C-alpha positions in Angstrom: 20.4 -10.7 13.9 23.1 -10.6 16.6 22.4 -8.1 19.4 23.6 -7.7 22.9 20.4 -8.2 24.7 21.8 -6.7 27.9 22.7 -3.3 26.3 20.1 -0.6 27.0 18.2 0.3 23.8 15.2 2.4 24.7 14.4 2.9 21.0 13.0 -0.7 20.6 9.5 -1.7 21.0 7.7 -5.1 21.1 4.2 -5.0 19.8 2.0 -8.1 20.7 -1.4 -9.2 22.1 -3.7 -8.7 19.2 -4.4 -9.5 15.5 -1.3 -8.5 13.6 -1.6 -8.5 9.9 1.4 -8.2 7.6 1.7 -8.0 3.7 2.9 -11.6 3.3 0.4 -13.9 1.8 2.3 -16.9 3.2 2.1 -15.6 6.7 -0.8 -13.2 6.9 -0.8 -13.0 10.7 2.0 -13.0 13.2 2.1 -12.9 17.0 4.6 -10.1 17.4 6.5 -7.2 15.7 9.8 -5.8 16.8 10.5 -2.1 16.0 13.7 -0.2 16.4 13.6 3.6 16.0 11.2 3.9 12.9 12.0 0.5 11.4 10.4 -2.9 11.8 13.3 -5.2 12.5 11.5 -8.5 13.3 8.1 -10.2 12.7 7.0 -13.6 13.8 6.3 -15.6 16.9 6.4 -13.7 20.2 9.4 -15.8 21.2 11.3 -15.1 18.1 10.8 -11.5 18.0 11.6 -11.1 21.7 14.8 -12.9 21.2 15.9 -10.2 18.7 15.2 -7.3 21.1 16.9 -5.9 24.1 15.6 -6.9 27.5 14.4 -3.4 28.1 12.4 -2.9 24.9 9.2 -1.1 25.5 6.2 -3.5 25.6 3.1 -2.5 23.7 0.2 -4.9 24.4 -2.5 -4.4 21.7 -5.0 -5.8 24.3 -6.9 -7.7 21.5 -6.8 -4.9 19.0 -5.5 -4.9 15.5 -2.3 -3.8 13.9 -1.9 -3.6 10.1 0.3 -2.0 7.5 -0.2 1.6 6.8 -2.2 2.3 3.6 -1.0 4.9 1.1 -3.4 6.5 -1.2 -1.5 7.8 -4.2 -4.6 9.4 -5.4 -3.6 8.8 -9.0 -3.3 12.5 -10.1 0.3 11.8 -11.3 -0.8 8.9 -13.5 -3.9 10.7 -14.7 -1.6 13.5 -16.2 0.0 10.9 -18.4 -3.4 9.4 -19.5 -4.5 12.9 -20.6 -2.0 12.8 -23.4 -3.6 9.5 -24.7 -7.2 10.4 -24.5 -9.8 12.3 -26.5 -11.7 15.1 -24.8 -15.4 14.8 -25.5 -16.8 18.2 -26.3 -19.5 19.8 -24.2 -23.0 19.8 -25.5 -23.3 16.2 -26.9 -26.9 15.5 -26.2 -27.7 12.0 -27.4 -26.2 8.7 -28.6 -26.2 9.8 -32.3 -24.1 12.9 -31.6 -21.6 10.7 -29.5 -21.3 8.2 -32.3 -20.8 11.0 -34.9 -18.0 12.5 -32.7 -16.3 9.2 -32.1 -16.4 8.6 -36.0 -14.7 12.0 -36.5 -11.8 11.1 -34.2 -11.4 7.5 -35.2 -8.1 8.1 -36.8 -6.7 10.1 -34.0 -3.3 8.6 -33.0 -4.1 8.8 -29.3 -6.7 6.1 -29.9 -4.3 3.6 -31.4 -3.1 2.4 -28.0 -5.7 0.4 -26.0 -9.2 -0.2 -26.9 -10.6 0.4 -30.4 -14.1 1.1 -31.5 -16.1 1.0 -34.6 
């Protein structure tokens, strides 16, 4: 990345000084991260990341803390909607194993059960 390091660019930050985990199994920890606006523009050694930033980039020292990727919980409700089309709803009131077995036998030929696991 070719940048004029003497041009003022206050939207850049250098994050360093702690345990920095990234989602790369070949390089799970790095020394520094370079950020411009809302985008990560460099990860790696402190020296390599610093070389890609302007001289006046904001310095953020983790002081031994941790930095890790944000985790997004999709909460699977979207996927669950699709699964409902491929499942059998057990009726309320089944009281014992015999009733469950009888119910399963009654829906054995239901086409929704043809994909995935089978039962006898």
